[in-house]
N, C-alpha and C positions, 0 to 999 in steps of 0.2 A: 690696968685693963686692958685698952686698946691692945696694948704689945701682948698681951695673953692671949686675944682675939685672933692677932696675927697669927701664933703660934699654932692656937688651932688649925685655924684656915689653913696653912703651909700643911699641917701634919695629916690632914683631910685630903690634900693635892698629890701629899706622895703615898699616901694610903691609897685613892684612887689608883693610882698609875699602877703602883706593884700589886692591886686586888685584880684588877684587870689584864695587866700585861706582865706581872711578874714572872709566870711562866716561860713568857714568849722571850724577855731579856736572858732569863738564864740559859736558854736553848741557843740565841743567838751572840751569846758571848758577853758575860755580864760585868767586865771591866770596860767595854769601849760602851757600852750605854749608859752606864754609871757614871761615866767621865762627862757625858754629856747631859744627862740630866741635871749632874752637880752645876755644871756652867747655867744651864737653864735659869736654874732657882738664884743663884748667885747675880745672875743678871736682874731677876726680878725683883730681888730685896733691894736692890741698889735703885732700881726706878723709882723715882717718888709718884708716879703718875699713876704705878700698879698700887704703889702702897696706899695712895688715896683710895683707890678702890677695894683695899681688899676685903673690907667688912663686905660689900656687896658679893664680892666671889665667894663667902663663905656661907651668905645666905643662900647661893643657887647652886654651890657643889653638888648638894644630893641630887639635885634634880638634874643634872647634867650629866652624872654618873649613871643615872638613871636610863636617861637616854641612849647613852651609849651601850649600857647592857641591855638594852632592848633589841638597839641596832644590830649585836652580836648576836643575838639569840635567832634573828629573822634571817640573818646571813645563812646559818647553821641549821635552816629549814629545811629538812628532805620532802622529795615528792612522795605521794601516797605510795604505797606499795602495788607494783601492778601483781595483778593475780597469775599465778602460777598455770603453764598450759597441764593439762594432765597427759600423762604422757603413758604412751603406750608400747607392749613389744613391739620389737622391731619383725619388721615380716621378710626381710631378703638377705638382709647383713645379721651381724651378730652385734652392731652396736648402731644405734642412732640418735642424733642431738635433739633436742626439738620438734622428737617425734619425724624428723629429716636422715636420709638413709642416703649413701654412697649410690649414684646413678640416678637418684629423684630428677624430674624436671624442672628446672626452675621455675617455669609457668604454676607448675601446682606446688612449690615452697611458698611464693608469694601470692600464692591464691589465701593461703591460710594464714600464713603471717603477717603479709601486707609487706610495704616497700619498704626497702635498705635504708640506713642510715648513714652508711658512707660505701664506695668503694675507690680502694688505693691498691696499686700495685704489689703482689708480692715475692716471694725470690724463687719462686716457679715461675715466673714471667706471665700469669695468669692476675686476677686480681680478689683481694681477701673483702666479700660483700660482709659488712655487719648490720645486724638486725639485734633490736632492742626497744626497749621501751625505757627511756633515760638510765640507759645502761642496767637495768633489770630485763632477765630473760635474753641475757648475751649470747649471741654465738656467732660465728664466722660462716661463711660457705664458699668457697670455690669452686668455680664453672668451667669445664671446657669446653673447645670451641662449637658443642651442640648443644650448650646450653643446660650440661646435664651436671650432676653434684659430683664434683671431682675429689673434695676436701673439705672437711671439718673442724671445728675448734670452738671447744668454751670453756669456761674455768667458772662458771655455775653449775647448780644442780638441775642438770636438763639431760643427763645420760639414761637412756635405757638399753638392757642387755639380755641375751640370753644366757650369758655365761655367767649370771649371779655375780655381776661386779656393778657398783654403784658407787656416788662420790662418798667418801669417807672410807672405802675400804682401804683395809690398810693394804701396804707392798707385799706381805706374805701370803694375803689371800688373793691378791692381782696374779703373782707369781705359782701360787694352787692353782687357781682357775687356767692360767693361757701356758704355763710351762715355762721354759728356759726363754728368754729374750734376746734378740739378736744382738751379737758382738761388731757387727759390720753390715753394710749396703754395700753390695756391688753394683759400679756403674761403668758398664764397656769392661775395659780389662783392669778397671781400679775397683779396690775394696778401700770402700771408707769407713773407718774404726769406729763405732759406736762408744764415745766414753761418757758414761752418765753420773759414776762417782755415786749412785742409787740415789740419784734425784729424779731421773725418769726411766723407763725401760720401754724398748721399742720392740714392736713384734709383727710378723706378717701373718695377717688374718683374713681371710675372705678375699685376696689378692689385693691389699692396704697394708699399709705399712701404719700401724697404729701406736702412736704414742704414748705413756701414760705416766703423768707428770705427779710427782708426791710432794707435800706440805711435811718439808723434815721439823718445821715447829709447832703440828700437829699431828705428830704420832706418825710419821710417815703416811699417811693415810692420802688417797687419791684425791688431787685438787683439779687437775685441767686433764682435756684429753684431746688430742691431733689426730685426724683420720685422714692420709695422703692415699689415693689410690696409685696401682702400682704405676698406672703409665702416666700418669701426672709426676710421679717423682722419679721417672727415668727421662722426663724431657729437663729435670736439672742436669746439666751435664758433670759439674764441680761441685764441691762443696761450698763454695763461695761462688755466688750470681755475680758475672758482670756489672757493674755499677754504671748506674745514670740518674737523671733529675726525679724519673717517675718511682724508682724504686727506693730513694732517698726520702722521698717526702710520702711513699707510704709507710715506710719503715719507720718512720715518725710519729705518722699519726695512728698507726696501729698500736705503738708502745703507749699512746696517750689513752686512747682506747680500752687496751688490756689494762692498762693503771685504772681507769675508773670504775671498770666493772667488777676488779677485786675490791674497790675502796665497797663499793656497794653490797658484796656479800658481807664485808665484817660492820653493816648498820654505817657507813659514815656517809658525807655529802660527797656529792660527785665537784671535780676541779675543772674549771675554765680554763679551754685554752688563751695561753698568752701570747701574743703574736711577737709584741717589743722582747720577750724575754729568749723568744727564738732564736734570735741572731747570737744573744749569748751563749744559747746551750750549741748551735751548730759553729760557732768561732772554736770555741774549744774543743770541739769534735777534728775539726779539722786539724787545729794545731798539733794535738795528739797523732793525726791519723800521718800529718806531714813530717812530725820530727819522731815519730816514733817512741814516745812515749807514752804512760800510763797515770795518771797522779790528778788529784784535785788541785794540786798545785802547780802554776803553769813554767816554763822555763823561765820567766822573768819574777818568780817568787809572786805572785799573783795566788790569791786564792779565788773561790766560787766568787763569793763577797764583794772582793777586790773588781772581779769583772765585771759584777754587775752594777756597782758603782760608776765602773769606768763608761758602762754604757746609760745611765739615767736613769738606770731603774731603782725605784725606791722602794722601801721592804719593809715589816717589822721583822718577821720573821724569814727563813730562805734556808732551803737544805739542795745538796747534789747528790743525782745516782750517778754512776759510770757502770760502762760495760764494755766488753770487746770480745771477738774471738768468736760469739755466736751467730749462726748463718742468717738467724732472723729474728724478731722481736718476738715472738714468743718464747723463744728457749731465753732470749734476754732479758723478757720480764719473769719466768719461772724461776733464774736462777736468783735475780734480786731478791725475789719474794723468800729464797732460801736463806737469802744472807741478812743476818740480824738488822744489821746497821741501814742497811739498804731497805729493809720491810719497815723498818721505821717512818723512815722518811716517805714510803707509799701509803701506809696508814695512819700518818698522822692528821689527827681532827683538825688544828685549827689551820693546815692550809688551802689557801682559796682557788690556786689557780698553778697552771704547769706550763711548760712549752720541752720540747723535745727537740732536739737537733742529733742528725748522725752524719756523718763523712766516714770514706773509705779508704783504708792505706794500702799496703804492700798487699798484692795479690788479692784484691777485694776485700781486704779485714775491714769489717764493718765497725766502728766507734761508736758507742749511744753514750750521750749526753743527755739525763732529766734535770732542768731543775723546779723545781719546787719553791713558791711564794706565796707570803703574806702580805699586803697593803698595810 
């Protein structure tokens, strides 16, 4: 009879691990985790102290599992939904975002919306200033030297238009309303080709460059918009911006914010910034940039999980997204969202934290590494 109780207790422990963590084990690679768990169970069975107390464990196991489940549910609790603003038709431009238009004064914007959450250097040499309520009602604005709005971006349903375009408009409707998109942008004597692969289109409207991003996994509907004034666009002299530490940090935090804004749209909890993991991400971006390769496996044969372990980063589940060649975090993020495997990482419900590392290679080409983690 005691032997039977011991077997039942071990089965309960195994069931508890699988019930709550089985999905995570499958995602992380079943073989490695199974060997570790098997070793732990063998050690337990051989330890006479554990055998002597196994009946007590049997009585307490359900209470313990209940506590774990409650803790997990608490971690996944989302903030209450913020009230969506009433969106009005644009007054001067074809488009507005959160009722903000190109040319508006910063003082007017913040009088209505409030203080920004973050300001970081972007590829235009100015700041992307982000506004949101725990990543709800998220948008970014860039200001010129006179503190007038010179750039806008959102990946949430905050768009108003005089052109009968809204979020979830299919690409065909956008093209029908706006005509043919640009195939190049001239900067001085150089024409830079716009190579969109139908994931986005750029138009010149109201003396602004308006880029419409589409979601290939949701029937090519409008999912984000960026508006940059002609004057600000012409300040950017080349396709890639000369890198410095401020731009590097800016691209990292911008990609982090964009990821959380996308998660909120899909009803997922926001991720916390993981500072220790940032070094792992940065080191891999730097390695790829300096050695001119692009892969999750580095030149020493290490996987993302090997690199995390080397940096003493503990995790239950983890994932990695890579991007290169995009001139900004906006274009990198929208491209990742259109790649199914990368999209699944971004929208993985069980991830808890994220770190982003950016480095620059030959000709100032950015390399982006996103590392997702559940402890």
